[in-house]
C-alpha positions as CSV (number, residue, x, y, z in Angstrom):
1,X,34.1,2.0,108.7
2,X,33.1,4.0,111.8
3,X,33.0,2.4,115.5
4,X,28.4,2.0,114.7
5,X,29.2,0.6,111.3
6,X,31.8,-1.8,112.9
7,X,29.2,-3.1,115.6
8,X,26.0,-3.5,113.5
9,X,27.8,-5.7,110.8
10,X,29.3,-7.4,114.1
11,X,25.7,-8.3,114.8
12,X,24.7,-9.4,111.4
13,X,27.7,-11.5,111.0
14,X,27.0,-13.4,114.6
15,X,23.4,-13.5,114.4
16,X,24.2,-14.8,110.5
17,X,26.9,-16.9,111.3
18,X,24.6,-18.6,114.7
19,X,21.5,-19.4,112.3
20,X,19.4,-17.2,115.3
21,X,16.5,-15.7,113.6
22,X,16.5,-13.0,115.1
23,X,17.5,-11.0,119.0
24,X,16.1,-10.8,122.3
25,X,16.8,-7.6,124.4
26,X,16.1,-6.8,127.9
27,X,15.6,-3.0,127.9
28,X,15.7,-1.5,131.9
29,X,15.3,1.7,130.7
30,X,19.0,2.9,130.7
31,X,21.4,3.8,128.1
32,X,23.3,0.7,127.2
33,X,20.4,-1.1,126.5
34,X,18.9,1.9,124.4
35,X,22.2,2.1,122.5
36,X,22.5,-1.8,121.7
37,X,18.6,-1.5,120.9
38,X,19.3,1.2,118.5
39,X,22.5,-0.9,116.8
40,X,19.8,-3.8,116.7
41,X,17.5,-1.6,114.8
42,X,20.0,-0.9,112.1
43,X,21.7,-4.3,111.7
44,X,18.7,-6.5,111.6
45,X,15.5,-4.2,111.5
46,X,12.5,-4.1,114.0
47,X,10.3,-6.8,113.2
48,X,13.5,-9.4,114.2
49,X,13.3,-7.9,117.9
50,X,11.7,-8.9,120.5
51,X,12.2,-6.3,123.8
52,X,11.3,-7.2,127.4
53,X,11.2,-4.6,130.4
54,X,11.2,-6.6,133.6
55,X,10.8,-4.7,136.5
56,X,10.3,-6.0,139.8
57,X,9.7,-4.5,143.9
58,X,12.6,-2.4,143.8
59,X,12.7,-1.6,140.4
60,X,12.9,2.7,140.2
61,X,9.3,4.5,139.4
62,X,10.2,6.0,136.2
63,X,12.0,2.2,135.0
64,X,9.3,0.8,133.3
65,X,8.0,4.3,131.8
66,X,12.0,4.9,130.6
67,X,11.8,1.3,129.2
68,X,8.6,1.5,127.7
69,X,10.4,5.4,125.6
70,X,13.1,3.2,124.1
71,X,11.2,0.4,122.8
72,X,8.6,2.7,121.1
73,X,11.4,5.3,119.9
74,X,12.7,2.1,117.7
75,X,9.0,1.1,117.4
76,X,10.2,-2.5,118.3
77,X,7.4,-4.8,120.1
78,X,7.9,-5.2,123.7
79,X,5.8,-6.9,126.6
80,X,6.4,-5.8,130.3
81,X,6.9,-8.8,133.0
82,X,7.2,-8.4,136.6
83,X,9.7,-10.4,138.1
84,X,8.4,-9.9,141.4
85,X,6.2,-13.0,142.0
86,X,9.0,-15.0,140.6
87,X,11.2,-13.8,143.5
88,X,9.0,-13.6,145.7
89,X,8.2,-17.7,145.6
90,X,12.2,-18.2,145.8
91,X,11.8,-16.2,149.1
92,X,14.7,-13.3,148.2
93,X,12.1,-10.8,149.4
94,X,11.8,-12.5,153.2
95,X,15.4,-11.7,153.4
96,X,14.9,-7.6,154.4
97,X,11.1,-5.9,155.7
98,X,8.3,-5.8,153.7
99,X,8.1,-3.3,151.0
100,X,5.4,-3.8,148.8
101,X,3.5,-0.4,150.6
102,X,7.0,2.1,151.1
103,X,7.0,5.2,149.9
104,X,10.2,5.2,147.3
105,X,11.9,7.6,148.9
106,X,11.8,5.8,152.3
107,X,12.9,2.6,150.1
108,X,16.0,4.5,148.7
109,X,17.5,6.0,152.5
110,X,17.1,2.4,153.8
111,X,18.9,1.0,151.0
112,X,21.7,3.4,150.5
113,X,22.3,3.5,154.3
114,X,22.3,-0.6,154.4
115,X,25.1,-0.5,151.6
116,X,27.2,2.4,152.6
117,X,27.4,0.9,156.1
118,X,29.0,-2.4,155.6
119,X,32.3,-0.6,154.3
120,X,34.8,-1.6,157.0
121,X,38.8,-2.3,157.0
122,X,39.7,0.2,155.1
123,X,37.3,-2.4,151.9
124,X,34.0,-0.9,150.2
125,X,30.8,-2.2,150.3
126,X,32.3,-2.7,146.2
127,X,35.1,-4.1,147.3
128,X,33.6,-7.1,149.6
129,X,31.2,-7.4,147.2
130,X,33.8,-8.8,144.6
131,X,36.1,-10.3,147.5
132,X,34.0,-12.2,149.6
133,X,33.0,-12.1,152.6
134,X,31.4,-13.6,155.9
135,X,29.2,-11.4,157.2
136,X,26.1,-13.3,157.2
137,X,24.1,-9.8,156.6
138,X,26.2,-9.0,153.5
139,X,25.5,-11.8,152.1
140,X,22.1,-12.1,152.1
141,X,22.4,-8.6,150.5
142,X,24.1,-10.0,147.8
143,X,21.8,-13.2,147.6
144,X,19.4,-10.6,147.0
145,X,19.9,-8.6,144.6
146,X,21.7,-10.7,142.3
147,X,19.4,-12.6,142.0
148,X,17.3,-10.1,140.2
149,X,19.5,-10.2,137.6
150,X,19.7,-14.0,137.1
151,X,16.4,-14.1,137.0
152,X,15.5,-11.5,134.3
153,X,18.4,-13.3,132.2
154,X,16.8,-17.4,132.5
155,X,13.6,-15.2,131.5
156,X,15.1,-13.7,128.3
157,X,16.6,-17.3,127.1
158,X,13.0,-18.6,128.1
159,X,12.0,-16.2,125.3
160,X,14.7,-16.2,122.9
161,X,14.4,-19.9,122.8
162,X,11.2,-20.6,121.8
163,X,11.7,-18.0,119.0
164,X,15.1,-19.4,117.5
165,X,16.4,-15.6,118.5
166,X,19.8,-14.6,120.0
167,X,19.7,-13.1,123.5
168,X,21.6,-9.7,123.3
169,X,24.0,-8.7,126.4
170,X,24.2,-4.9,126.9
171,X,27.6,-4.7,129.2
172,X,30.1,-2.3,128.2
173,X,34.2,-2.6,128.7
174,X,33.9,-0.2,131.9
175,X,31.5,-2.5,133.9
176,X,33.6,-5.1,132.4
177,X,36.9,-3.8,133.4
178,X,35.6,-3.3,136.9
179,X,33.7,-6.0,137.7
180,X,30.4,-4.5,137.8
181,X,28.2,-6.8,136.3
182,X,26.1,-10.0,138.1
183,X,28.5,-13.0,137.0
184,X,25.5,-15.5,135.3
185,X,23.1,-12.6,135.2
186,X,23.2,-9.7,133.4
187,X,26.9,-11.1,131.9
188,X,25.3,-14.6,130.2
189,X,24.4,-13.7,126.7
190,X,24.9,-15.1,123.0
191,X,26.7,-11.6,121.7
192,X,28.4,-8.4,123.8
193,X,28.6,-5.9,121.1
194,X,29.6,-2.7,123.3
195,X,32.1,-5.2,125.4
196,X,34.7,-3.0,123.8
197,X,33.3,0.4,124.5
198,X,34.0,2.5,127.9
199,X,30.7,4.1,128.8
200,X,31.4,7.0,128.0
201,X,32.1,6.3,124.3
202,X,28.3,4.8,125.0
203,X,26.8,8.0,125.5
204,X,28.7,9.2,122.2
205,X,26.9,7.1,120.4
206,X,23.9,7.1,122.7
207,X,23.9,10.4,121.1
208,X,24.5,9.5,117.0
209,X,21.4,6.9,117.1
210,X,19.2,9.7,118.6
211,X,18.8,7.9,122.2
212,X,15.7,10.1,123.4
213,X,17.8,13.0,126.2
214,X,16.0,11.3,128.8
215,X,17.6,8.2,128.6
216,X,21.1,9.9,128.0
217,X,20.8,12.2,130.9
218,X,19.6,10.3,133.7
219,X,21.7,8.5,135.9
220,X,22.8,5.0,135.8
221,X,22.1,2.3,137.8
222,X,22.1,-1.1,138.1
223,X,18.4,-1.1,139.1
224,X,19.2,-3.5,142.0
225,X,19.3,-1.8,145.2
226,X,17.1,1.1,145.4
227,X,18.4,4.3,144.5
228,X,21.8,3.1,144.6
229,X,23.7,4.3,141.0
230,X,26.9,3.1,139.8
231,X,29.3,5.7,140.0
232,X,27.7,5.8,143.6
233,X,29.3,2.4,143.8
234,X,32.3,2.3,142.1
235,X,32.8,5.3,143.9
236,X,34.0,7.6,141.3
237,X,32.5,9.4,138.1
238,X,32.8,7.4,134.8
239,X,34.5,10.2,133.2
240,X,37.1,10.2,136.0
241,X,37.4,6.4,135.8
242,X,37.1,6.2,131.9
243,X,40.5,9.0,132.1
244,X,42.4,6.9,134.3
245,X,41.4,3.1,132.6
246,X,43.0,4.1,129.3
247,X,46.1,5.5,130.4
248,X,46.3,2.4,133.0
249,X,45.9,0.2,130.2
250,X,47.4,2.0,127.7
251,X,50.8,2.2,129.8
252,X,50.5,6.0,130.0
253,X,52.0,8.4,132.8
254,X,49.2,9.1,135.7
255,X,51.6,12.1,137.4
256,X,48.7,14.3,135.7
257,X,46.3,12.6,138.0
258,X,44.8,12.5,141.4
259,X,47.0,9.9,143.4
260,X,43.5,9.1,145.2
261,X,41.7,8.1,142.3
262,X,44.4,6.7,141.0
263,X,44.5,4.0,143.5
264,X,40.3,3.3,143.3
265,X,40.9,3.5,139.7
266,X,43.2,0.6,140.2
267,X,41.4,-1.0,142.4
268,X,38.9,-0.9,140.5
269,X,40.9,-2.9,137.6
270,X,41.9,-5.6,140.0
271,X,38.4,-6.3,141.2
272,X,37.5,-6.5,137.5
273,X,40.7,-8.6,136.8
274,X,39.1,-11.1,139.7
275,X,35.6,-11.6,138.3
276,X,36.6,-11.7,135.2
277,X,38.8,-14.8,135.7
278,X,36.1,-17.2,135.3
279,X,34.1,-15.4,132.4
280,X,34.3,-16.6,128.6
281,X,32.7,-14.1,126.3
282,X,32.0,-13.7,122.8
283,X,33.9,-10.4,122.2
284,X,33.6,-7.5,119.2
285,X,37.8,-7.9,119.9
286,X,38.5,-9.9,122.4
287,X,42.1,-8.3,122.3
288,X,41.0,-4.9,123.3
289,X,39.2,-6.1,126.7
290,X,42.5,-8.3,128.0
């Protein structure tokens, strides 16, 4: 049984075992949700799947277009719900200057500069995010971006429970091991079918599943801070992180790796362990992510 067959069987078993009638999935236009959707279609068929596209004010201009491309590629039912009004009513957008009519490029530049300026005392902004800080301006940013994933998950569960459907997660192993997720946000799901796969393995499976090339080739982004990619937040490419992570986990020799890159990945791994210590997820194989 290959990787795809194993995950498909896992999805079927978990949905049946928990007496779910189908599955709800949030589709972002990124590769992880595209792969999970492809696996779901194979597991339970398109008629038992309901997808939701949940953009907000700071979502990249093409995110809805790409998410629709994925849903239409698999011919599944989907709805688009803009969550900007919910976030506005929570007061989230009041943290920073109004941005509704500001061109995307300017928002992108502002957000990136804001993110990068917080690095201090040998800590990157990502380390500050995971380890905690008393910087009031940085804390506003954390509250600002984490609220978005949490609202999305509340919305997905609302729709899932109306149908007796399972909420399907899209976190991969690289994100899990480095802590690149929002606690009680995108890590909250009934079933996590790709949590055992490194990001580079997700790309490999995407090709096997026939995910549109546009989705495979676009830079991975958490869709939280305008213009910020996963790799910019983490500090290395996914291929570098995965290669070194595997060696660390397997206890392999690291002498052929650049010391600075090893240092970065070891730090990411420790940050992930700190964030993961409070989670208890439904895994495909929980031994593989310890």
